[in-house]
Backbone atoms as SQL, in Angstrom:
CREATE TABLE atoms (id INTEGER PRIMARY KEY, chain TEXT, resi INTEGER, resn TEXT, atom TEXT, x REAL, y REAL, z REAL);
INSERT INTO atoms VALUES
  (1, 'A', 1, 'MET', 'N', -3.039, 14.081, -4.688),
  (2, 'A', 1, 'MET', 'CA', -2.880, 12.676, -4.319),
  (3, 'A', 1, 'MET', 'C', -3.820, 12.627, -3.043),
  (4, 'A', 2, 'GLN', 'N', -4.770, 11.702, -3.093),
  (5, 'A', 2, 'GLN', 'CA', -5.863, 11.642, -2.028),
  (6, 'A', 2, 'GLN', 'C', -5.750, 10.206, -1.376),
  (7, 'A', 3, 'ILE', 'N', -5.910, 10.171, 0.027),
  (8, 'A', 3, 'ILE', 'CA', -5.580, 9.029, 0.622),
  (9, 'A', 3, 'ILE', 'C', -6.809, 7.959, 0.165),
  (10, 'A', 4, 'GLU', 'N', -7.832, 8.578, -0.097),
  (11, 'A', 4, 'GLU', 'CA', -9.121, 7.557, -0.429),
  (12, 'A', 4, 'GLU', 'C', -8.653, 6.773, -1.780),
  (13, 'A', 5, 'ASP', 'N', -7.970, 7.406, -2.758),
  (14, 'A', 5, 'ASP', 'CA', -7.581, 6.791, -3.964),
  (15, 'A', 5, 'ASP', 'C', -6.592, 5.853, -3.635),
  (16, 'A', 6, 'PHE', 'N', -5.625, 6.173, -2.788),
  (17, 'A', 6, 'PHE', 'CA', -4.543, 5.240, -2.383),
  (18, 'A', 6, 'PHE', 'C', -4.916, 4.021, -1.904),
  (19, 'A', 7, 'ILE', 'N', -5.898, 4.108, -0.946),
  (20, 'A', 7, 'ILE', 'CA', -6.608, 2.970, -0.501),
  (21, 'A', 7, 'ILE', 'C', -7.259, 2.128, -1.236),
  (22, 'A', 8, 'LYS', 'N', -7.821, 2.741, -2.341),
  (23, 'A', 8, 'LYS', 'CA', -8.697, 1.898, -3.353),
  (24, 'A', 8, 'LYS', 'C', -7.588, 1.300, -4.129),
  (25, 'A', 9, 'SER', 'N', -6.603, 1.833, -4.522),
  (26, 'A', 9, 'SER', 'CA', -5.577, 1.117, -5.358),
  (27, 'A', 9, 'SER', 'C', -5.006, 0.083, -4.666),
  (28, 'A', 10, 'PHE', 'N', -4.479, 0.329, -3.277),
  (29, 'A', 10, 'PHE', 'CA', -3.822, -0.700, -2.491),
  (30, 'A', 10, 'PHE', 'C', -4.825, -1.731, -2.220),
  (31, 'A', 11, 'ALA', 'N', -6.143, -1.599, -1.936),
  (32, 'A', 11, 'ALA', 'CA', -6.903, -2.679, -1.740),
  (33, 'A', 11, 'ALA', 'C', -7.090, -3.617, -3.134),
  (34, 'A', 12, 'GLU', 'N', -6.915, -3.152, -4.190),
  (35, 'A', 12, 'GLU', 'CA', -7.208, -3.784, -5.412),
  (36, 'A', 12, 'GLU', 'C', -5.998, -4.687, -5.584),
  (37, 'A', 13, 'GLN', 'N', -4.927, -4.762, -4.792),
  (38, 'A', 13, 'GLN', 'CA', -3.809, -5.636, -4.968),
  (39, 'A', 13, 'GLN', 'C', -4.213, -6.903, -4.358),
  (40, 'A', 14, 'PHE', 'N', -5.287, -7.239, -3.599),
  (41, 'A', 14, 'PHE', 'CA', -5.639, -8.338, -2.917),
  (42, 'A', 14, 'PHE', 'C', -6.873, -8.854, -3.703),
  (43, 'A', 15, 'GLU', 'N', -6.752, -10.282, -3.760),
  (44, 'A', 15, 'GLU', 'CA', -7.746, -11.069, -4.384),
  (45, 'A', 15, 'GLU', 'C', -8.801, -11.526, -3.498),
  (46, 'A', 16, 'ASP', 'N', -8.448, -11.954, -2.185),
  (47, 'A', 16, 'ASP', 'CA', -9.507, -12.602, -1.348),
  (48, 'A', 16, 'ASP', 'C', -9.796, -11.683, -0.258),
  (49, 'A', 17, 'THR', 'N', -9.289, -10.410, -0.045),
  (50, 'A', 17, 'THR', 'CA', -9.544, -9.576, 1.042),
  (51, 'A', 17, 'THR', 'C', -10.611, -8.653, 0.571),
  (52, 'A', 18, 'ASP', 'N', -11.745, -8.497, 1.329),
  (53, 'A', 18, 'ASP', 'CA', -12.817, -7.485, 1.058),
  (54, 'A', 18, 'ASP', 'C', -12.134, -6.009, 1.093),
  (55, 'A', 19, 'PRO', 'N', -12.379, -5.300, 0.022),
  (56, 'A', 19, 'PRO', 'CA', -11.745, -3.885, 0.001),
  (57, 'A', 19, 'PRO', 'C', -12.410, -3.237, 1.194),
  (58, 'A', 20, 'SER', 'N', -13.463, -3.400, 1.692),
  (59, 'A', 20, 'SER', 'CA', -14.051, -2.650, 2.917),
  (60, 'A', 20, 'SER', 'C', -13.066, -2.790, 4.117),
  (61, 'A', 21, 'GLU', 'N', -12.436, -3.863, 4.155),
  (62, 'A', 21, 'GLU', 'CA', -11.553, -4.193, 5.328),
  (63, 'A', 21, 'GLU', 'C', -10.429, -3.335, 5.404),
  (64, 'A', 22, 'ILE', 'N', -10.065, -2.644, 4.342),
  (65, 'A', 22, 'ILE', 'CA', -8.766, -1.799, 4.263),
  (66, 'A', 22, 'ILE', 'C', -9.098, -0.427, 4.368),
  (67, 'A', 23, 'LYS', 'N', -8.610, 0.218, 5.468),
  (68, 'A', 23, 'LYS', 'CA', -8.737, 1.619, 5.810),
  (69, 'A', 23, 'LYS', 'C', -7.493, 2.335, 5.995),
  (70, 'A', 24, 'ALA', 'N', -7.421, 3.591, 6.189),
  (71, 'A', 24, 'ALA', 'CA', -6.192, 4.148, 6.681),
  (72, 'A', 24, 'ALA', 'C', -5.411, 3.492, 7.736),
  (73, 'A', 25, 'GLY', 'N', -6.030, 3.251, 8.752),
  (74, 'A', 25, 'GLY', 'CA', -5.510, 2.737, 9.884),
  (75, 'A', 25, 'GLY', 'C', -5.116, 1.270, 10.034),
  (76, 'A', 26, 'THR', 'N', -5.605, 0.519, 8.699),
  (77, 'A', 26, 'THR', 'CA', -5.332, -0.953, 8.735),
  (78, 'A', 26, 'THR', 'C', -4.020, -1.244, 8.899),
  (79, 'A', 27, 'LYS', 'N', -3.414, -2.157, 9.762),
  (80, 'A', 27, 'LYS', 'CA', -2.041, -2.765, 9.834),
  (81, 'A', 27, 'LYS', 'C', -1.949, -3.864, 8.803),
  (82, 'A', 28, 'PHE', 'N', -1.552, -3.420, 7.522),
  (83, 'A', 28, 'PHE', 'CA', -1.597, -4.316, 6.429),
  (84, 'A', 28, 'PHE', 'C', -0.687, -5.531, 6.586),
  (85, 'A', 29, 'HIS', 'N', 0.215, -5.479, 7.561),
  (86, 'A', 29, 'HIS', 'CA', 0.995, -6.802, 7.550),
  (87, 'A', 29, 'HIS', 'C', 0.153, -7.917, 8.469),
  (88, 'A', 30, 'ASP', 'N', -0.680, -7.341, 9.013),
  (89, 'A', 30, 'ASP', 'CA', -1.600, -8.311, 9.867),
  (90, 'A', 30, 'ASP', 'C', -2.720, -8.980, 8.862),
  (91, 'A', 31, 'LEU', 'N', -2.805, -8.624, 7.779),
  (92, 'A', 31, 'LEU', 'CA', -3.908, -9.172, 6.838),
  (93, 'A', 31, 'LEU', 'C', -3.531, -10.504, 6.587),
  (94, 'A', 32, 'GLU', 'N', -4.538, -11.428, 6.577),
  (95, 'A', 32, 'GLU', 'CA', -4.299, -12.791, 6.217),
  (96, 'A', 32, 'GLU', 'C', -3.733, -13.085, 4.999),
  (97, 'A', 33, 'GLU', 'N', -4.140, -12.265, 3.914),
  (98, 'A', 33, 'GLU', 'CA', -3.510, -12.501, 2.535),
  (99, 'A', 33, 'GLU', 'C', -2.218, -11.927, 2.351),
  (100, 'A', 34, 'TRP', 'N', -1.786, -11.016, 3.279),
  (101, 'A', 34, 'TRP', 'CA', -0.539, -10.444, 3.130),
  (102, 'A', 34, 'TRP', 'C', 0.611, -11.330, 2.652),
  (103, 'A', 35, 'SER', 'N', 1.309, -11.131, 1.613),
  (104, 'A', 35, 'SER', 'CA', 2.480, -12.049, 1.232),
  (105, 'A', 35, 'SER', 'C', 3.421, -11.335, 0.470),
  (106, 'A', 36, 'SER', 'N', 4.612, -11.992, 0.183),
  (107, 'A', 36, 'SER', 'CA', 5.597, -11.208, -0.547),
  (108, 'A', 36, 'SER', 'C', 5.072, -10.902, -1.910),
  (109, 'A', 37, 'MET', 'N', 4.191, -11.865, -2.740),
  (110, 'A', 37, 'MET', 'CA', 3.556, -11.388, -3.898),
  (111, 'A', 37, 'MET', 'C', 2.837, -10.095, -3.778),
  (112, 'A', 38, 'ILE', 'N', 2.024, -10.033, -2.765),
  (113, 'A', 38, 'ILE', 'CA', 1.384, -8.651, -2.465),
  (114, 'A', 38, 'ILE', 'C', 2.252, -7.527, -2.443),
  (115, 'A', 39, 'VAL', 'N', 3.443, -7.818, -1.657),
  (116, 'A', 39, 'VAL', 'CA', 4.483, -6.735, -1.520),
  (117, 'A', 39, 'VAL', 'C', 4.901, -6.213, -2.926),
  (118, 'A', 40, 'LEU', 'N', 5.211, -7.113, -3.828),
  (119, 'A', 40, 'LEU', 'CA', 5.647, -6.767, -5.142),
  (120, 'A', 40, 'LEU', 'C', 4.650, -6.053, -5.894),
  (121, 'A', 41, 'ALA', 'N', 3.223, -6.421, -5.834),
  (122, 'A', 41, 'ALA', 'CA', 2.276, -5.788, -6.393),
  (123, 'A', 41, 'ALA', 'C', 2.014, -4.499, -5.966),
  (124, 'A', 42, 'VAL', 'N', 2.180, -4.308, -4.603),
  (125, 'A', 42, 'VAL', 'CA', 1.950, -2.788, -4.099),
  (126, 'A', 42, 'VAL', 'C', 3.206, -1.917, -4.439),
  (127, 'A', 43, 'ILE', 'N', 4.467, -2.371, -4.524),
  (128, 'A', 43, 'ILE', 'CA', 5.552, -1.706, -5.063),
  (129, 'A', 43, 'ILE', 'C', 5.278, -1.293, -6.488),
  (130, 'A', 44, 'ALA', 'N', 4.786, -2.275, -7.293),
  (131, 'A', 44, 'ALA', 'CA', 4.656, -2.003, -8.675),
  (132, 'A', 44, 'ALA', 'C', 3.421, -0.962, -8.849),
  (133, 'A', 45, 'MET', 'N', 2.376, -1.068, -7.952),
  (134, 'A', 45, 'MET', 'CA', 1.245, -0.051, -8.146),
  (135, 'A', 45, 'MET', 'C', 1.654, 1.366, -7.761),
  (136, 'A', 46, 'VAL', 'N', 2.385, 1.338, -6.745),
  (137, 'A', 46, 'VAL', 'CA', 3.008, 2.782, -6.393),
  (138, 'A', 46, 'VAL', 'C', 3.830, 3.394, -7.471),
  (139, 'A', 47, 'ASN', 'N', 4.754, 2.520, -8.090),
  (140, 'A', 47, 'ASN', 'CA', 5.648, 3.015, -9.089),
  (141, 'A', 47, 'ASN', 'C', 4.873, 3.390, -10.340),
  (142, 'A', 48, 'ILE', 'N', 3.859, 2.628, -10.805),
  (143, 'A', 48, 'ILE', 'CA', 2.993, 2.955, -11.994),
  (144, 'A', 48, 'ILE', 'C', 2.064, 4.175, -11.580),
  (145, 'A', 49, 'ASN', 'N', 1.305, 4.201, -10.624),
  (146, 'A', 49, 'ASN', 'CA', 0.345, 5.207, -10.293),
  (147, 'A', 49, 'ASN', 'C', 0.855, 6.447, -9.697),
  (148, 'A', 50, 'TYR', 'N', 1.922, 6.434, -9.054),
  (149, 'A', 50, 'TYR', 'CA', 2.656, 7.681, -8.450),
  (150, 'A', 50, 'TYR', 'C', 4.040, 7.942, -8.769),
  (151, 'A', 51, 'ASP', 'N', 4.633, 7.198, -9.548),
  (152, 'A', 51, 'ASP', 'CA', 5.945, 7.402, -10.054),
  (153, 'A', 51, 'ASP', 'C', 6.974, 7.610, -8.909),
  (154, 'A', 52, 'VAL', 'N', 6.770, 6.641, -7.805),
  (155, 'A', 52, 'VAL', 'CA', 7.584, 6.708, -6.662),
  (156, 'A', 52, 'VAL', 'C', 8.001, 5.210, -6.451),
  (157, 'A', 53, 'THR', 'N', 9.430, 5.134, -6.270),
  (158, 'A', 53, 'THR', 'CA', 9.847, 3.849, -6.092),
  (159, 'A', 53, 'THR', 'C', 10.062, 3.502, -4.494),
  (160, 'A', 54, 'LEU', 'N', 9.408, 2.478, -4.317),
  (161, 'A', 54, 'LEU', 'CA', 9.439, 1.726, -2.924),
  (162, 'A', 54, 'LEU', 'C', 10.361, 0.417, -2.856),
  (163, 'A', 55, 'THR', 'N', 10.973, 0.359, -1.821),
  (164, 'A', 55, 'THR', 'CA', 11.760, -1.001, -1.494),
  (165, 'A', 55, 'THR', 'C', 11.012, -1.970, -0.430),
  (166, 'A', 56, 'GLY', 'N', 11.483, -3.165, -0.534),
  (167, 'A', 56, 'GLY', 'CA', 10.777, -3.978, 0.590),
  (168, 'A', 56, 'GLY', 'C', 10.973, -3.360, 1.922),
  (169, 'A', 57, 'GLN', 'N', 12.218, -2.741, 2.189),
  (170, 'A', 57, 'GLN', 'CA', 12.461, -2.267, 3.529),
  (171, 'A', 57, 'GLN', 'C', 11.536, -1.146, 3.744),
  (172, 'A', 58, 'ASP', 'N', 11.132, -0.322, 2.840),
  (173, 'A', 58, 'ASP', 'CA', 10.092, 0.797, 3.044),
  (174, 'A', 58, 'ASP', 'C', 8.864, 0.280, 3.388),
  (175, 'A', 59, 'ILE', 'N', 8.337, -1.081, 2.931),
  (176, 'A', 59, 'ILE', 'CA', 7.155, -1.689, 3.249),
  (177, 'A', 59, 'ILE', 'C', 7.208, -2.110, 4.649),
  (178, 'A', 60, 'LYS', 'N', 8.540, -2.711, 5.106),
  (179, 'A', 60, 'LYS', 'CA', 8.614, -3.277, 6.436),
  (180, 'A', 60, 'LYS', 'C', 8.568, -1.892, 7.414),
  (181, 'A', 61, 'GLU', 'N', 9.105, -0.853, 7.193),
  (182, 'A', 61, 'GLU', 'CA', 9.233, 0.242, 7.968),
  (183, 'A', 61, 'GLU', 'C', 7.655, 0.850, 8.285),
  (184, 'A', 62, 'THR', 'N', 6.899, 0.557, 7.358),
  (185, 'A', 62, 'THR', 'CA', 5.488, 1.260, 7.670),
  (186, 'A', 62, 'THR', 'C', 4.477, 0.028, 8.249),
  (187, 'A', 63, 'GLU', 'N', 3.706, 0.479, 9.036),
  (188, 'A', 63, 'GLU', 'CA', 2.793, -0.413, 9.700),
  (189, 'A', 63, 'GLU', 'C', 1.477, -0.192, 9.157),
  (190, 'A', 64, 'THR', 'N', 0.892, 0.901, 9.020),
  (191, 'A', 64, 'THR', 'CA', -0.625, 1.170, 8.465),
  (192, 'A', 64, 'THR', 'C', -0.611, 1.639, 6.973),
  (193, 'A', 65, 'VAL', 'N', -1.761, 1.414, 6.332),
  (194, 'A', 65, 'VAL', 'CA', -1.929, 2.037, 5.018),
  (195, 'A', 65, 'VAL', 'C', -1.707, 3.343, 4.899),
  (196, 'A', 66, 'GLU', 'N', -2.018, 4.022, 6.000),
  (197, 'A', 66, 'GLU', 'CA', -1.866, 5.712, 5.930),
  (198, 'A', 66, 'GLU', 'C', -0.332, 6.032, 6.152),
  (199, 'A', 67, 'GLU', 'N', 0.607, 5.118, 6.774),
  (200, 'A', 67, 'GLU', 'CA', 1.838, 5.507, 6.943),
  (201, 'A', 67, 'GLU', 'C', 2.628, 5.264, 5.606),
  (202, 'A', 68, 'LEU', 'N', 2.031, 4.262, 4.769),
  (203, 'A', 68, 'LEU', 'CA', 2.649, 4.054, 3.623),
  (204, 'A', 68, 'LEU', 'C', 2.190, 5.097, 2.634),
  (205, 'A', 69, 'PHE', 'N', 1.016, 5.469, 2.544),
  (206, 'A', 69, 'PHE', 'CA', 0.593, 6.689, 1.775),
  (207, 'A', 69, 'PHE', 'C', 1.550, 7.994, 2.105),
  (208, 'A', 70, 'ASN', 'N', 1.726, 8.249, 3.388),
  (209, 'A', 70, 'ASN', 'CA', 2.549, 9.400, 3.682),
  (210, 'A', 70, 'ASN', 'C', 3.911, 9.171, 3.332),
  (211, 'A', 71, 'MET', 'N', 4.480, 8.037, 3.118),
  (212, 'A', 71, 'MET', 'CA', 5.894, 7.765, 2.650),
  (213, 'A', 71, 'MET', 'C', 5.899, 8.061, 1.128),
  (214, 'A', 72, 'VAL', 'N', 4.864, 7.593, 0.536),
  (215, 'A', 72, 'VAL', 'CA', 4.623, 7.842, -1.031),
  (216, 'A', 72, 'VAL', 'C', 4.492, 9.296, -1.293),
  (217, 'A', 73, 'LYS', 'N', 3.663, 9.876, -0.496),
  (218, 'A', 73, 'LYS', 'CA', 3.292, 11.432, -0.815),
  (219, 'A', 73, 'LYS', 'C', 4.606, 12.148, -0.605),
  (220, 'A', 74, 'SER', 'N', 5.386, 11.837, 0.388),
  (221, 'A', 74, 'SER', 'CA', 6.560, 12.678, 0.768),
  (222, 'A', 74, 'SER', 'C', 7.761, 12.439, -0.382),
  (223, 'A', 75, 'ARG', 'N', 7.602, 11.384, -1.066),
  (224, 'A', 75, 'ARG', 'CA', 8.670, 11.148, -2.189),
  (225, 'A', 75, 'ARG', 'C', 8.119, 11.559, -3.475),
  (226, 'A', 76, 'GLN', 'N', 6.959, 12.246, -3.670),
  (227, 'A', 76, 'GLN', 'CA', 6.608, 12.610, -4.977),
  (228, 'A', 76, 'GLN', 'C', 7.266, 13.797, -5.273),
  (229, 'A', 77, 'GLY', 'N', 7.560, 14.003, -6.607),
  (230, 'A', 77, 'GLY', 'CA', 8.312, 15.123, -7.014),
  (231, 'A', 77, 'GLY', 'C', 7.497, 16.373, -7.146);
């Protein structure tokens, strides 16, 4: 699992945000497009791509894309 692939998949969940704006250190909660629908899309993407189950609380507890990546990586079998 590479962070670059995770960032690309994460960025694909946004329709109006330029993917180049999303980097490891991006505070995703601050993105203008961030919404409950994107939260659900990210949870689904992580489940499908990485076979890891995230909760809304997990998303709230992480601030940057890299922190979310590290959480997902730590939960992989």
